N, C-alpha and C positions, 0 to 999 in steps of 0.2 A: 702179738696177735692172740696168744692164748688167754691173756687176762681180759681182753676185749670179749672173747667168746664167753668167758665165765660171767662177765657182767651182764651179757645178754641173757644167759641162762638164769641167773639169779632174778633178773627182772621178769622173765617169763614165769618163773615159779611164783614170785610175788603177785603177779597179775592173776594167775590162776587162783591163788589163795584168796585174793581180794574178791574175785568174781564169785567164788563159792560163798564167801561171807555175806556179800550183798544178796545172793540168791537165798540164803538162809533167812536174812532179815525180811525179804519179800514174802517168803513162804511161811514164816513163823506164825502169823495170825491164822493162816488157813489150817495149819497142822494142829494147833492147840488154841482155838479162839476164845475159850472161856473155861472157867472153873465152876463146878457145881459144889455147893456146900451142904448145909443142913436142909432137910426137906420136912414138910408137914403133909400128912394125908387128911383131907377133909371129906366128910360124907355130906352130900347135899341131898336133902330129902324133900320131895314135893308130893302133895296128894290133893285130891278133890273127891269129896263124898256128897252124894245126892240121895234123895228119897222122894217118892211120889208116884204118879201115874203118867207116863209119857216117855220122853227120851231126851237125850242130849248128844250133840256132836261138837266136839272140841278139838282144837289143834294147838299143841304146845310146841313152841319154838325154843330149841336149846342150841347155844353156840357150842360147837364141838371141835375147836381147833386145838391141836397139840403143838406145843412150842418146844424150844430147847430147854425151857425152864418150867414147863408144866405139862402134865399128860393125864389122860384118862386111864384109871386103873381098872375100874369095873363099872358095869351098868346093870340095873335090874328094874324092869318095868312090868308091873303086874296089874291085872284087873281089866275087865271089859274086852272089847275087840280092838287090838292095837295094830296099827300099821306104822312101822318106823321107816323113814325115808331120809337119806343123806342128800343134801342139796348145797350146791355152790351158790352163795347168796351175798355178794358184796352189798353193803348198805348204800354206798354211792361210789362212783368211779374214782379210784385213786385214794380212798381214805384208808383202806385196810381194816375197817371196823370188824367185818365178819367175813371169814373166808369159807367156812364150812358150817352148815346148820343142819341139825336133825329136826325133822318135823314128826312129832308123835301124834297120830290121829286117834281119838277116842270116840267111838260111837257106841252108845249104850242105851238100851230100852229098859225101863223099870215099871213094875206093876205092883206098887205098894211096898216093895222091899227096898233095901238100900243098895246102892252101887258105889264103888270106889275105885279110883285108879291111883297107884303108888309108883312114883318114879324116883329111884335112888341111884346116885352116882358117887363114886369115890374117885377123887382127883388128887394128884400129888403136885405140890408147888415147891420149887427149889429156891434157895438163895443162890444167886449167880453173880459172878464178876467176870468181866471181859478183859482180855489181854490186848491192849491197843498199842503195845510197843512194836518197834520195827519200822522199816521203811515202807511207806505206802506210795506206790507209783501211780495211783489213779490221777493225781493232779497233772501228771505229765502225759498219760495215755488217754485220760478223759473217757474211760470205757465204763459203760453201764450195761449189764445184761438186759435182754429184751423184756423179761418178766418183771424187771425192777423199774423200767422206764416210766411206768404208769404212776409211780410214786414221786415223780417230779412235776407232774402236770399241775396247771393252775385251774381252779374252778371256784365256784361260789364258797366252798368250804375252805379253800386254801388260796386266798387272794395274794399271791406272791408279789404282784406288781403294785399293790396299794401303797400310797405315800407313807402310811404309818409303818408298814413292814420294811420298806426301803430305808426309812430313817433309822430304824434299829440296826439294820444290816450295816449301813455306813458307819454307825457309831461304834459297833462292837467288833467288827471284823477287820479293822485296819491293821495292816502289817502281817497278815498270815495267809498262806495258801494251803496249809495242811487241813484236810477235811475233818480229822478227828479233833484238832484244836478249834476249828470253827464250831463244830457241834458242841464241844464242851463250853465254849464261851456263850453260845446262845442258850444252852441249858442253864448256866449260872445266871445269866441275865433274866431269864424267865422266872426262875425261883426267887430271885431277890427283888424283882420289880413289880410283881403282881401279888395282890393281897387276896387271900382266900375268903370267899363270902358265899354262904348258902343261898343268898338272894338271887344268885346268878345261875341256878340250876337250869340246864337246858340252853344256856346262852353259849353259842360257839361262833359268834360274830367277831372274827379276829381283829379287824380295824377298831371296832367299838371297845374291845377288851384292852387293846394297846393304848387307846386314848384315855380310858377311865381306870385302868390298872386293877380291875377286880374280876374274879372268876372262880369257878369250882374246878374240879379235876379235869372235866372234859374241855373246859376253856383253856386251862394250862396246856393240855395235850395238843389242841388244835393250834394254839399260838406257837408252840415249839416246832411242831411239824411244818407249819407254814414258813417260819423263819428258816428252817433247815432247807426246805425246798427252794426258797428264794436264794439261798447260798449255794445251790447246786448239789445238795446232798439229799438223796432219796430218803423220805421219811413217811411213816404211816401211824395212824392212831389205832390203838388196840383197846378193846373194852373187856373188862373183867369184873371183879367184885371186891367188896370190902365188908367184913362183918366180924362181930365178936362170936366166940364159941357159944353156941346155943341160940343165937339170934336167927330170926327169919330173914332170908335174903330176898327181899322184895325187889323185883326188877326195876321198879320205878324210882327208888330212892337210895339204893345201896350199890348200884353199879359203880365201877371205878374205871378210869381211863388213864392210859400211859402211852408212851411213844417208843417206836423202834426206828432207829436210823441205820442206814446201810453204809457200813465202814469196813474196810479190809475184806470186802466181798463176803460179808456176813451181816445178818440183822442184829444190831446191838440194842438191847432194851435199856431204857432209862425212865425215871418217873419224876417229872418236875414238881408234882404236887407234894409227894412225901419228901422230896428233897429240900423243901422249905425248912425242915427241922434237922435233917441229917443229910447235908448236901452231898458229901462224898460217898454216902452209902447207896445212893440211888442214881449216880452218874455212872454209865457203863456198868450197871449192876443193879440187882434187886435183892432186897432182904426179906426173907419170909419169917425170920425168927425175931422180929421186932414187933411188939404189940403197942399200939398207941392208945392212950386213954380215950374212952368213949367211942373209938372207931375200930379198935382191934387190929387184926392183920389186914394189909391191903390185898392179900392172897395172890394177886397177879396170875390168875387162872382164867381161862376162857372155857375149857371143857366142862360141860355140865351146868353152865350158867344160863338160866332162862331170861329171855328178854322180851318175849311177847306171848300172848295167848288170845285166841279167838274162839268163841263158842256160841252156839244157838241151842235153844231148847224148845220143846213142844209139850203140850199137855199141862199137867199140874206138877211142876218140879220144884222141890225145895232144896236149896243148898244147905247142907248140914255141917260142912266144915271144909276148910281148904288151907293150905300153906305152900307158898311157892318158894321153896328153897331154904329150909332150916339147916343151918350149918353146925356140924359137930366135928371136932378134931378127934380122929380115931387112930392116929399113929404119927410117929416122927422118927427121924434118924439122919444119917449122913450119907451123901452120895458116894458111890464107888468111883474110883478114878475112871475117867472116860476112856473109851477104846482108842481115842486119838492119841493117848499117851504112848501106846506101843508104836504107833506110826512115827511119833516125834522122836522116840528113843532110836528107832531104826534109822530115821533120817539123820539125826545127830551122829550116830555111830558111823554111818556111811560117809558123812562129811569129814569127821575126824580121821577116819581110815584113809580117805582120799588125800587129805593134807599130809598125813604121816607117810603114806606111800610115795607121794611126789617128793617129799623131802628126803626120804630114805633112798629112793632111786637116784636122786641128784647126788647124794653123798657117795653111793656106790659107784656111779659113773665117774665122779671126780677121783676117787681112790683108785679105780681100775685104770684110768687114763694116766695117772701119775706113775703107777707101777709099770705100765706098759712102756712109758717113755724111759724109765730107768733100765728096763730089760733090753731095749733095742738101741740104747745110747751108743754111738760109735766111739772107738778109742780116741784118746786125746791126741790132737795133732799139734805138732810144734808150730807155734805161730810166729816164732822168731825167724828172720831170714838166715839162710846159710852163710857162714863166714869162711873166707879163704885167706891164707897168708899172702900178703902182697909181695913177699920176697921170693918164696919158693913155690907158691901156688897150692900148697897142701890144704885140704879141708880141715878146719878146726872146729871145736865146739863153740856154741854162741857165747858162752861165758868165759872162754879162754882168754888169757892175757898174753901168753907167750906161745909161739909155734912149737909143736912137739918135734918137728923135723930139724928146723934150722935154729931154734932157740931164740929167735929174735922177737922183740916186743911188738905185738900186733896193735895194741891200743896205747 
């Protein structure tokens, strides 16, 4: 009976350790979902200068989203009468193109003199790599937070049920239910099967792109996001910028687009366009320290990127100069370890301490129970039956051969 109890105890301890291990695998991406590496600070400078007799009213729209891999460091807006407004402004439901926009209003009257508005932003872009290891229970629980559900919807931009999209899904995703593996396969398919062509600027018609296999960055992004949504993985398109140091960042021709997919309860960035040349560098990660000939850094920033401007003028106004977003690299370095590191260390320490404590407690209980059994063990009892001499009836020892009284042989 004792051995059976110890088998049950050992099984219970093993079950507890296994449960803790699985819990660690589930929680691991939440605790430490990504690594930040090298960063570059970019100064984005825009200005407009006018002269004449009359006035101008202009509105400058800047995307001001901070992400886990890019952030606004500083902003400086000078000249004229400025009203800065933050505005939630998605470009279309479910795309994730713009989440937060600053509208800078410039109203200026001039009487023969010059007037100018300067808008300077310093933004920081990180190289980032995501940790997608560990057990992902979403395929079994099929749970998506409410604020993420909108990135699963089908609309004109994301025709998830079109025959072309379904054909790719059936071809690429056979034999897997893991969301991260699905997203990786779709990313690789997109990078390898679509050819980059500047003739397709502005084309986000996903069925057409899948049929003709040519696109620019925004086409790549909408194709991958649509394929992921069709596979049941939330995905959104993000707009940023690409420019060489010293170039002017014109919002019409140097914008860049990439994708964020929702895996392990976090948004994971990837860039199918830049992944054409460096596949592994831009899946579940973005590189800011790689400059491409004639294109420069992809930046992967949204903060401080202008995407639209509207203006009206009256009187006799002459535009003497403008530049919408000249980019200069003003600093670089390496990211500090994220604060999540301390949480992860604490969690790992707690897990190891728990396992060690359970094992130690089991060993102590086993040692104490053995010692207690020895301490209260009853004296040995003669298990042999009592012997008597069949001739005189005297009690004799069990191992005796002759009777001590009569001397006769007992056995």
